[in-house]
C-alpha positions as CSV (number, residue, x, y, z in Angstrom):
1,X,14.8,-8.7,17.5
2,X,12.0,-5.9,17.8
3,X,12.5,-2.9,16.3
4,X,10.2,0.4,16.3
5,X,10.3,0.7,12.5
6,X,7.6,1.0,9.8
7,X,8.2,-2.7,7.4
8,X,10.6,-0.4,4.8
9,X,12.9,0.6,8.0
10,X,11.6,3.6,8.1
11,X,10.4,5.7,11.5
12,X,6.8,6.3,10.5
13,X,4.1,4.8,8.0
14,X,2.5,7.8,7.2
15,X,5.8,10.5,5.8
16,X,5.2,8.9,2.7
17,X,1.4,10.0,2.5
18,X,1.9,13.0,3.9
19,X,4.2,14.2,1.0
20,X,1.5,12.7,-1.5
21,X,-1.2,14.8,-0.2
22,X,1.1,17.9,0.4
23,X,2.0,17.3,-3.0
24,X,-1.6,16.8,-4.3
25,X,-2.1,20.1,-2.7
26,X,0.7,21.9,-4.6
27,X,2.1,23.4,-1.2
28,X,5.6,23.8,0.2
29,X,6.8,22.1,3.5
30,X,7.0,25.5,4.9
31,X,3.0,26.1,4.0
32,X,2.4,23.0,5.4
33,X,4.1,24.1,8.7
34,X,2.2,27.1,8.5
35,X,-1.1,25.4,8.4
36,X,-0.3,22.9,11.2
37,X,0.9,26.1,13.4
38,X,-2.8,27.1,12.4
39,X,-4.4,24.0,14.1
40,X,-2.3,24.3,17.1
41,X,0.8,21.9,16.1
42,X,4.2,23.5,16.7
43,X,6.0,22.2,13.6
44,X,8.7,23.5,11.3
45,X,9.3,22.6,7.6
46,X,12.6,21.0,8.7
47,X,10.6,18.5,10.9
48,X,8.1,18.2,7.8
49,X,10.9,17.2,5.7
50,X,12.4,14.4,8.4
51,X,8.7,13.1,8.2
52,X,8.1,12.9,4.9
53,X,11.9,11.0,4.6
54,X,10.6,8.5,7.2
55,X,13.7,10.1,9.4
56,X,11.2,11.3,12.3
57,X,8.9,9.6,14.4
58,X,5.2,11.1,14.4
59,X,2.8,11.4,17.5
60,X,-0.9,10.5,17.3
61,X,-1.6,14.2,18.0
62,X,0.5,15.3,15.0
63,X,-1.3,12.3,12.5
64,X,-4.6,13.6,14.0
65,X,-3.6,17.2,12.9
66,X,-2.3,16.3,9.6
67,X,-5.6,14.7,8.6
68,X,-7.8,17.6,9.7
69,X,-5.1,19.7,7.3
70,X,-5.6,17.6,4.6
71,X,-9.2,16.9,4.9
72,X,-8.5,13.7,5.0
73,X,-8.9,10.1,7.9
74,X,-6.2,9.5,9.9
75,X,-6.6,5.6,8.1
76,X,-6.0,7.2,4.7
77,X,-2.6,8.6,6.3
78,X,-1.7,5.2,7.8
79,X,-2.3,3.4,4.5
80,X,0.8,1.6,3.1
81,X,-0.2,1.7,-0.5
82,X,0.4,5.4,-1.3
């Protein structure tokens, strides 16, 4: 049977990496949501929390915006080994 889940059963691959980069920069989920707003992505703290927990799917547009906010490549966000 096919499923739209990451290998660990989560709804996205990059949530753990987003949490990693957010913690590395020592910013809150609310502050990250504010930064995403500045690059044109309407997202709130609760959505960030669900993304990091793997409970929410993430669009390609959001992945690109997260990469821009963290100044990393999209490939870094999509790595499975963080």
